[in-house]
MIDOSE-1310 file (N, C-alpha, C; in nm, 2 decimals, decimal comma, always signed):
residues 122
mkkl	+0,08/-0,12/+0,00/+0,00/+0,00/+0,00/+0,09/+0,13/+0,00; +0,19/+0,12/+0,08/+0,28/+0,24/+0,09/+0,35/+0,26/-0,05; +0,38/+0,15/-0,12/+0,45/+0,17/-0,25/+0,35/+0,23/-0,35; +0,23/+0,19/-0,34/+0,13/+0,24/-0,43/+0,11/+0,39/-0,41
llil	+0,10/+0,43/-0,28/+0,08/+0,57/-0,24/+0,20/+0,65/-0,29; +0,32/+0,60/-0,28/+0,44/+0,66/-0,32/+0,44/+0,68/-0,47; +0,40/+0,58/-0,55/+0,39/+0,59/-0,69/+0,29/+0,70/-0,73; +0,17/+0,70/-0,67/+0,07/+0,80/-0,70/+0,11/+0,94/-0,67
sgli	+0,18/+0,95/-0,55/+0,24/+1,08/-0,52/+0,33/+1,13/-0,62; +0,42/+1,04/-0,67/+0,51/+1,08/-0,77/+0,45/+1,12/-0,90; +0,34/+1,05/-0,94/+0,27/+1,09/-1,06/+0,20/+1,22/-1,05; +0,14/+1,25/-0,93/+0,08/+1,38/-0,91/+0,18/+1,49/-0,91
lisv	+0,30/+1,47/-0,85/+0,41/+1,57/-0,86/+0,45/+1,60/-1,00; +0,47/+1,49/-1,08/+0,51/+1,51/-1,22/+0,41/+1,59/-1,29; +0,28/+1,56/-1,27/+0,17/+1,63/-1,35/+0,17/+1,78/-1,31; +0,19/+1,81/-1,18/+0,20/+1,95/-1,13/+0,32/+2,02/-1,19
ifwf	+0,43/+1,95/-1,20/+0,55/+2,01/-1,26/+0,53/+2,04/-1,41; +0,47/+1,95/-1,48/+0,44/+1,97/-1,62/+0,34/+2,09/-1,64; +0,24/+2,10/-1,56/+0,15/+2,21/-1,57/+0,22/+2,34/-1,54; +0,30/+2,34/-1,43/+0,37/+2,46/-1,39/+0,46/+2,52/-1,50
fkei	+0,52/+2,43/-1,58/+0,61/+2,48/-1,68/+0,55/+2,46/-1,82; +0,42/+2,44/-1,83/+0,36/+2,42/-1,96/+0,36/+2,54/-2,04; +0,36/+2,52/-2,17/+0,34/+2,63/-2,27/+0,20/+2,62/-2,32; +0,15/+2,73/-2,37/+0,02/+2,73/-2,42/+0,01/+2,64/-2,55
pasv	-0,09/+2,56/-2,57/-0,10/+2,47/-2,69/-0,09/+2,56/-2,82; -0,04/+2,49/-2,92/-0,02/+2,56/-3,05/-0,15/+2,61/-3,11; -0,26/+2,54/-3,07/-0,39/+2,58/-3,13/-0,44/+2,71/-3,07; -0,38/+2,75/-2,96/-0,42/+2,88/-2,89/-0,32/+2,98/-2,92
espk	-0,36/+3,10/-2,95/-0,26/+3,20/-2,98/-0,19/+3,24/-2,85; -0,06/+3,22/-2,85/+0,02/+3,25/-2,74/+0,05/+3,40/-2,72; +0,05/+3,44/-2,60/+0,09/+3,58/-2,58/+0,24/+3,60/-2,62; +0,27/+3,72/-2,65/+0,41/+3,75/-2,70/+0,50/+3,73/-2,58
svdi	+0,62/+3,67/-2,62/+0,73/+3,65/-2,52/+0,82/+3,78/-2,52; +0,83/+3,85/-2,41/+0,91/+3,97/-2,41/+0,99/+3,97/-2,28; +1,10/+4,05/-2,28/+1,17/+4,07/-2,15/+1,09/+4,15/-2,05; +1,07/+4,09/-1,94/+0,99/+4,16/-1,83/+1,08/+4,18/-1,71
tftd	+1,08/+4,31/-1,67/+1,16/+4,34/-1,55/+1,06/+4,36/-1,43; +1,09/+4,30/-1,32/+1,01/+4,31/-1,20/+1,09/+4,30/-1,07; +1,03/+4,33/-0,96/+1,10/+4,32/-0,83/+1,04/+4,20/-0,76; +1,13/+4,10/-0,72/+1,08/+3,98/-0,65/+1,06/+4,01/-0,51
rdgn	+1,01/+3,90/-0,44/+0,98/+3,92/-0,30/+1,09/+3,97/-0,21; +1,21/+3,93/-0,25/+1,33/+3,97/-0,17/+1,39/+4,11/-0,21; +1,32/+4,18/-0,30/+1,36/+4,31/-0,34/+1,47/+4,31/-0,46; +1,49/+4,20/-0,51/+1,58/+4,19/-0,63/+1,51/+4,23/-0,75
iltf	+1,58/+4,31/-0,84/+1,52/+4,35/-0,97/+1,57/+4,25/-1,07; +1,48/+4,18/-1,13/+1,51/+4,07/-1,23/+1,45/+4,10/-1,36; +1,51/+4,06/-1,47/+1,46/+4,07/-1,60/+1,48/+3,93/-1,67; +1,38/+3,88/-1,73/+1,39/+3,76/-1,81/+1,27/+3,75/-1,91
payq	+1,29/+3,67/-2,02/+1,18/+3,65/-2,11/+1,06/+3,58/-2,05; +0,94/+3,63/-2,07/+0,82/+3,57/-2,02/+0,71/+3,60/-2,11; +0,60/+3,53/-2,09/+0,47/+3,56/-2,17/+0,42/+3,69/-2,12; +0,40/+3,79/-2,21/+0,35/+3,92/-2,18/+0,21/+3,91/-2,12
gqik	+0,19/+3,97/-2,00/+0,06/+3,98/-1,94/+0,02/+3,86/-1,86; +0,12/+3,76/-1,83/+0,08/+3,64/-1,75/+0,17/+3,64/-1,63; +0,11/+3,61/-1,51/+0,18/+3,61/-1,39/+0,14/+3,48/-1,31; +0,25/+3,41/-1,27/+0,22/+3,29/-1,18/+0,22/+3,34/-1,04
iivq	+0,13/+3,29/-0,96/+0,11/+3,32/-0,82/+0,11/+3,19/-0,74; +0,19/+3,19/-0,63/+0,20/+3,08/-0,54/+0,15/+3,12/-0,41; +0,06/+3,03/-0,36/+0,00/+3,05/-0,22/+0,00/+2,92/-0,15; -0,03/+2,92/-0,02/-0,05/+2,80/+0,05/-0,17/+2,72/+0,00
peii	-0,16/+2,59/-0,02/-0,27/+2,52/-0,08/-0,40/+2,52/+0,00; -0,40/+2,55/+0,13/-0,52/+2,55/+0,21/-0,60/+2,68/+0,18; -0,55/+2,78/+0,11/-0,62/+2,90/+0,08/-0,71/+2,87/-0,04; -0,84/+2,90/-0,02/-0,94/+2,87/-0,12/-0,92/+2,96/-0,25
seti	-0,96/+2,90/-0,36/-0,94/+2,97/-0,49/-1,02/+3,10/-0,50; -1,14/+3,10/-0,43/-1,22/+3,22/-0,44/-1,15/+3,34/-0,38; -1,07/+3,31/-0,27/-0,99/+3,42/-0,20/-0,88/+3,47/-0,30; -0,81/+3,38/-0,37/-0,71/+3,42/-0,46/-0,77/+3,49/-0,58
nali	-0,88/+3,44/-0,63/-0,94/+3,51/-0,74/-0,98/+3,66/-0,70; -1,03/+3,67/-0,58/-1,06/+3,81/-0,53/-0,94/+3,90/-0,52; -0,83/+3,84/-0,48/-0,70/+3,92/-0,47/-0,65/+3,96/-0,61; -0,66/+3,87/-0,70/-0,62/+3,89/-0,84/-0,70/+4,00/-0,90
vkng	-0,83/+4,00/-0,88/-0,92/+4,10/-0,94/-0,90/+4,23/-0,87; -0,88/+4,23/-0,74/-0,86/+4,35/-0,66/-0,74/+4,43/-0,71; -0,64/+4,35/-0,76/-0,51/+4,41/-0,80/-0,50/+4,43/-0,95; -0,62/+4,42/-1,02/-0,62/+4,45/-1,16/-0,60/+4,33/-1,26
gkli	-0,61/+4,21/-1,21/-0,58/+4,09/-1,30/-0,71/+4,01/-1,31; -0,69/+3,90/-1,39/-0,80/+3,81/-1,41/-0,74/+3,67/-1,40; -0,80/+3,58/-1,33/-0,76/+3,44/-1,31/-0,79/+3,36/-1,44; -0,68/+3,30/-1,49/-0,70/+3,23/-1,62/-0,67/+3,08/-1,61
dqip	-0,60/+3,03/-1,50/-0,57/+2,89/-1,48/-0,53/+2,87/-1,34; -0,55/+2,75/-1,29/-0,52/+2,72/-1,15/-0,50/+2,57/-1,12; -0,42/+2,55/-1,02/-0,41/+2,41/-0,95/-0,43/+2,44/-0,80; -0,55/+2,46/-0,75/-0,57/+2,50/-0,61/-0,51/+2,40/-0,51
ssgi	-0,51/+2,27/-0,54/-0,46/+2,18/-0,45/-0,31/+2,19/-0,43; -0,24/+2,26/-0,52/-0,10/+2,29/-0,51/-0,07/+2,43/-0,48; -0,17/+2,52/-0,48/-0,15/+2,66/-0,45/-0,09/+2,74/-0,57; -0,11/+2,69/-0,69/-0,05/+2,76/-0,81/-0,16/+2,82/-0,89
ylae	-0,15/+2,95/-0,93/-0,25/+3,02/-1,00/-0,18/+3,10/-1,11; -0,25/+3,12/-1,22/-0,20/+3,19/-1,34/-0,30/+3,31/-1,36; -0,25/+3,43/-1,35/-0,33/+3,55/-1,37/-0,29/+3,62/-1,50; -0,39/+3,69/-1,56/-0,36/+3,77/-1,68/-0,38/+3,92/-1,64
vsag	-0,28/+4,00/-1,68/-0,29/+4,14/-1,66/-0,26/+4,21/-1,79; -0,28/+4,34/-1,80/-0,25/+4,42/-1,92/-0,11/+4,41/-1,95; -0,07/+4,40/-2,08/+0,07/+4,41/-2,12/+0,13/+4,53/-2,07; +0,25/+4,52/-2,01/+0,32/+4,63/-1,95/+0,29/+4,65/-1,80
aead	+0,18/+4,59/-1,75/+0,15/+4,61/-1,61/+0,20/+4,49/-1,52; +0,28/+4,41/-1,57/+0,33/+4,29/-1,50/+0,40/+4,33/-1,37; +0,49/+4,42/-1,38/+0,57/+4,46/-1,26/+0,49/+4,52/-1,15; +0,40/+4,61/-1,19/+0,31/+4,67/-1,09/+0,22/+4,57/-1,02
fisa	+0,16/+4,48/-1,10/+0,08/+4,37/-1,05/+0,15/+4,28/-0,95; +0,27/+4,24/-0,99/+0,36/+4,16/-0,90/+0,38/+4,23/-0,77; +0,42/+4,36/-0,78/+0,45/+4,44/-0,65/+0,33/+4,44/-0,56; +0,21/+4,46/-0,62/+0,09/+4,48/-0,55/+0,05/+4,34/-0,49
ilke	+0,05/+4,23/-0,57/+0,00/+4,10/-0,52/+0,09/+4,05/-0,41; +0,22/+4,08/-0,42/+0,32/+4,03/-0,32/+0,29/+4,09/-0,18; +0,22/+4,21/-0,18/+0,19/+4,27/-0,05/+0,07/+4,20/+0,02; +0,00/+4,12/-0,05/-0,11/+4,04/+0,00/-0,06/+3,93/+0,09
gava	-0,11/+3,92/+0,21/-0,06/+3,82/+0,31/-0,07/+3,68/+0,26; -0,17/+3,65/+0,18/-0,19/+3,51/+0,14/-0,10/+3,46/+0,03; -0,02/+3,56/-0,03/+0,06/+3,52/-0,15/+0,20/+3,50/-0,10; +0,26/+3,38/-0,13/+0,39/+3,34/-0,10/+0,49/+3,39/-0,20
dayp	+0,45/+3,39/-0,33/+0,54/+3,44/-0,44/+0,46/+3,47/-0,56; +0,52/+3,55/-0,65/+0,46/+3,59/-0,78/+0,57/+3,63/-0,87; +0,55/+3,59/-1,00/+0,65/+3,62/-1,10/+0,59/+3,60/-1,24; +0,66/+3,66/-1,34/+0,60/+3,64/-1,47/+0,61/+3,50/-1,52
nfki	+0,52/+3,46/-1,60/+0,51/+3,32/-1,66/+0,62/+3,31/-1,76; +0,73/+3,27/-1,72/+0,85/+3,26/-1,81/+0,84/+3,14/-1,89; +0,90/+3,15/-2,01/+0,89/+3,04/-2,11/+1,00/+2,94/-2,08; +0,96/+2,81/-2,08/+1,06/+2,70/-2,05/+1,05/+2,61/-2,17
al	+1,17/+2,57/-2,22/+1,18/+2,47/-2,33/+1,23/+2,35/-2,27; +1,16/+2,24/-2,27/+1,20/+2,11/-2,22/+1,27/+2,03/-2,32
């Protein structure tokens, strides 16, 4: 039984990792990938290529998605994807508003981290 639970846990972790780093399917028009500069939770100014207007938000999994959706809307964004059981959310903001949105959402107590949805090639 423990072995089966370990295997299932591994499969769930793999699916979360693939979602976390997924790219938008080719059949859907992808947002433009541009260099986005933002300030992270530790005050570091970072720049890297990411999908314009998309922000990943990390919270504690026990926080309900309605709460996160309300925080996203309050700060000028729109919830576009989520894995609530893992505390991972994807928000859409206006192009060029990424840094301001990240700064604002990081001030919310429920948010552990937020950063642009950077492009990953596997």
